[in-house]
C-alpha positions as CSV (number, residue, x, y, z in Angstrom):
1,M,1.2,14.2,27.6
2,V,2.7,10.7,28.3
3,S,4.4,8.8,25.5
4,H,4.0,5.1,24.6
5,P,6.2,2.8,26.6
6,D,9.6,2.1,25.1
7,S,11.4,-1.2,25.0
8,N,12.2,-0.9,28.7
9,G,8.6,0.0,29.6
10,D,9.5,3.6,30.5
11,R,7.4,6.5,29.5
12,S,8.5,10.1,28.8
13,E,6.3,13.1,29.8
14,R,6.1,16.3,27.9
15,E,3.9,19.4,27.7
16,I,2.2,20.5,24.6
17,T,0.4,23.7,23.8
18,V,-3.2,23.3,22.5
19,T,-5.0,26.2,20.7
20,L,-8.7,25.7,20.6
21,G,-10.7,26.8,17.6
22,D,-14.2,28.0,17.0
23,R,-16.4,24.9,16.4
24,Y,-19.2,26.9,14.7
25,E,-16.8,28.6,12.3
26,Y,-15.0,25.4,11.6
27,Y,-18.1,23.6,10.3
28,V,-19.4,26.6,8.4
29,G,-15.9,27.0,6.8
30,L,-16.2,23.5,5.4
31,C,-18.8,24.8,3.0
32,G,-16.3,26.9,1.1
33,G,-18.7,29.9,0.8
34,D,-21.6,27.8,-0.7
35,S,-24.7,29.7,0.5
36,A,-27.0,26.6,0.4
37,C,-24.4,24.5,2.3
38,V,-23.9,27.3,4.9
39,E,-27.6,27.6,5.5
40,E,-28.0,23.8,5.9
41,T,-25.0,23.6,8.2
42,E,-26.2,26.4,10.4
43,G,-29.5,24.7,10.8
44,L,-27.7,21.5,11.8
45,L,-25.5,23.3,14.3
46,V,-28.5,24.9,15.9
47,E,-30.1,21.5,16.3
48,M,-26.8,20.2,17.9
49,G,-26.7,23.2,20.2
50,V,-23.5,24.5,18.8
51,E,-23.2,28.3,19.1
52,N,-20.7,30.8,17.7
53,G,-17.6,30.9,20.0
54,D,-17.9,27.3,21.3
55,A,-14.4,25.9,21.9
56,F,-13.4,23.1,19.6
57,L,-10.4,20.7,19.5
58,G,-10.1,18.7,16.3
59,V,-8.3,15.4,16.3
60,S,-7.5,13.6,13.1
61,G,-5.5,10.5,12.1
62,L,-7.1,8.2,14.7
63,R,-7.1,4.6,13.9
64,S,-7.9,1.3,15.7
65,S,-5.0,-0.5,17.4
66,S,-5.7,-3.5,15.2
67,S,-6.3,-1.6,11.9
68,S,-3.3,-3.1,10.2
69,V,-4.5,-6.7,10.8
70,D,-8.2,-5.8,10.2
71,Y,-7.3,-4.5,6.7
72,Y,-6.4,-8.1,5.6
73,S,-8.9,-10.0,7.7
74,S,-11.8,-7.9,6.3
75,I,-11.5,-9.9,3.0
76,L,-12.7,-13.1,4.8
77,S,-14.8,-11.5,7.5
78,G,-18.1,-11.9,5.6
79,E,-19.0,-8.2,5.9
80,Y,-18.8,-7.6,2.1
81,A,-20.4,-9.3,-0.9
82,V,-18.5,-12.0,-2.7
83,S,-17.6,-9.6,-5.6
84,Q,-16.3,-7.0,-3.2
85,S,-14.2,-9.6,-1.3
86,A,-12.8,-10.9,-4.6
87,L,-11.9,-7.3,-5.7
88,G,-10.3,-6.7,-2.3
89,A,-8.2,-9.9,-2.6
90,A,-7.0,-8.8,-6.0
91,V,-6.1,-5.2,-4.9
92,T,-4.6,-6.1,-1.5
93,P,-1.2,-7.4,-2.9
94,L,-0.8,-4.1,-4.7
95,A,-1.4,-2.2,-1.5
96,M,1.0,-4.5,0.4
97,I,4.0,-3.4,-1.7
98,G,4.1,0.0,0.0
99,V,3.6,-1.2,3.5
100,P,7.2,-2.0,4.4
101,I,8.3,1.3,2.8
102,Q,5.7,3.3,4.9
103,H,6.6,1.5,8.2
104,D,10.4,1.4,7.9
105,G,10.7,-2.3,6.9
106,Q,8.0,-3.5,9.3
107,T,4.7,-5.2,8.4
108,M,2.7,-2.8,10.6
109,L,3.2,0.2,12.9
110,L,5.2,-0.9,16.0
111,E,2.9,1.0,18.3
112,E,-0.1,-1.0,16.9
113,R,2.0,-4.2,17.1
114,A,2.6,-3.7,20.8
115,M,-1.1,-3.4,21.6
116,L,-2.2,-6.5,19.7
117,E,-3.3,-9.6,21.7
118,A,-4.2,-13.1,20.5
119,S,-7.9,-13.9,20.5
120,E,-9.6,-16.9,22.3
121,G,-9.6,-19.1,19.2
122,A,-8.0,-22.6,19.3
123,I,-5.1,-21.7,17.0
124,A,-4.6,-18.2,18.6
125,S,-4.6,-19.7,22.1
126,A,-2.1,-22.3,21.1
127,L,0.3,-20.0,19.4
128,G,-0.2,-17.0,21.7
129,T,0.3,-13.4,20.7
130,A,4.0,-13.8,19.8
131,G,3.3,-16.9,17.7
132,M,0.4,-15.2,15.9
133,L,2.6,-12.2,15.0
134,I,5.3,-14.5,13.7
135,L,2.7,-16.3,11.6
136,F,1.4,-13.0,10.3
137,D,4.9,-11.8,9.4
138,F,5.6,-15.0,7.6
139,L,2.5,-15.0,5.5
140,F,2.9,-11.3,4.8
141,W,6.5,-11.6,3.5
142,L,5.6,-14.8,1.6
143,V,2.9,-13.0,-0.3
144,W,5.0,-9.8,-0.7
145,I,8.1,-11.6,-2.0
146,N,6.1,-13.8,-4.4
147,F,4.2,-10.8,-5.8
148,L,7.4,-8.9,-6.4
149,L,9.0,-12.0,-8.0
150,G,6.0,-12.2,-10.3
151,F,6.5,-8.6,-11.3
152,A,10.2,-9.1,-11.8
153,N,9.5,-12.0,-14.1
154,L,7.7,-9.6,-16.4
155,I,10.8,-7.6,-17.0
156,P,11.2,-7.5,-20.9
157,M,14.6,-9.0,-20.8
158,V,15.8,-12.6,-21.4
159,P,15.9,-14.9,-19.4
160,F,12.8,-13.6,-17.8
161,D,9.4,-14.6,-19.2
162,G,8.8,-11.0,-20.2
163,G,11.8,-11.1,-22.5
164,H,10.6,-14.2,-24.2
165,I,7.1,-12.6,-24.6
166,V,8.7,-9.6,-26.2
167,K,10.9,-11.8,-28.5
168,D,7.9,-13.8,-29.6
169,G,5.9,-10.6,-30.2
170,V,8.6,-9.1,-32.3
171,H,8.9,-12.3,-34.3
172,S,5.1,-12.3,-34.9
173,I,5.1,-8.7,-36.1
174,L,8.1,-9.2,-38.4
175,S,6.5,-12.3,-39.9
176,R,3.4,-10.3,-40.8
177,L,5.3,-7.3,-42.2
178,T,7.9,-9.3,-44.1
179,S,6.0,-12.1,-45.7
180,G,8.5,-12.5,-48.5
181,I,11.6,-13.0,-46.3
182,H,12.9,-16.4,-45.4
183,P,11.7,-17.5,-41.9
184,M,15.2,-18.1,-40.7
185,R,16.1,-14.5,-41.5
186,V,13.0,-13.3,-39.7
187,E,14.1,-15.3,-36.7
188,L,17.6,-13.8,-36.8
189,M,16.1,-10.2,-37.0
190,A,13.8,-10.9,-34.1
191,E,16.8,-12.3,-32.1
192,R,18.8,-9.1,-32.8
193,I,16.0,-6.8,-31.9
194,S,15.4,-8.7,-28.7
195,R,19.1,-8.6,-27.8
196,M,19.2,-4.8,-28.3
197,G,16.1,-4.5,-26.1
198,N,17.9,-6.6,-23.4
199,F,20.8,-4.2,-23.4
200,L,18.5,-1.2,-23.3
201,I,16.5,-2.6,-20.3
202,L,19.8,-3.5,-18.5
203,F,21.1,0.0,-19.1
204,I,17.9,1.5,-17.6
205,V,18.2,-0.8,-14.5
206,V,21.9,-0.2,-13.9
207,L,21.8,3.6,-14.6
208,P,20.1,4.6,-11.3
209,I,22.5,2.4,-9.4
210,M,25.7,3.7,-11.0
211,L,24.7,7.3,-11.5
212,P,25.2,8.3,-7.8
213,R,28.7,6.8,-7.8
214,L,29.6,8.8,-10.9
215,V,28.4,12.2,-9.8
């Protein structure tokens, strides 16, 4: 087996041991003992010419060299209905959060990145492969950072918007439960509860950071 070229273009060669399985037994085993499934699978295997004892090498985890880019472009590719594209556009930012974590801080697998080439479009031809990758990285991190900032703004702690929402919510609840109390006293109670909530959230955020240093 020859590895993918490194930064210098060199490849390393190594030998691996491959153990072939029984193709017939593999497909029958997928039925999990279901007699109806086994009977149907055996019929299909006969039609395919697969016999008991045929060598079988299963390969999994294969993906296109442009799968990372295709994942985002599929939203505007026109392959799906408008409702499906809208749902994909709404879910994609959530999926993007874990991409740099999975790929060690990269926007895609480096092996896939090395195999990408710019298409023949006007913009792609003008920017080239390197320019298109820079543009892709810029747009990716722009969306990624803005999405995280939006989540951070929902932290229930002043001065974030989440803190003001909590404070207004507490004030509204207290106003309904304590109709006979002066409005200024209700405002003061809501302020105190909100301040206590701020300290609690701050403690929850700081604790994971400080705990390893204290242990």
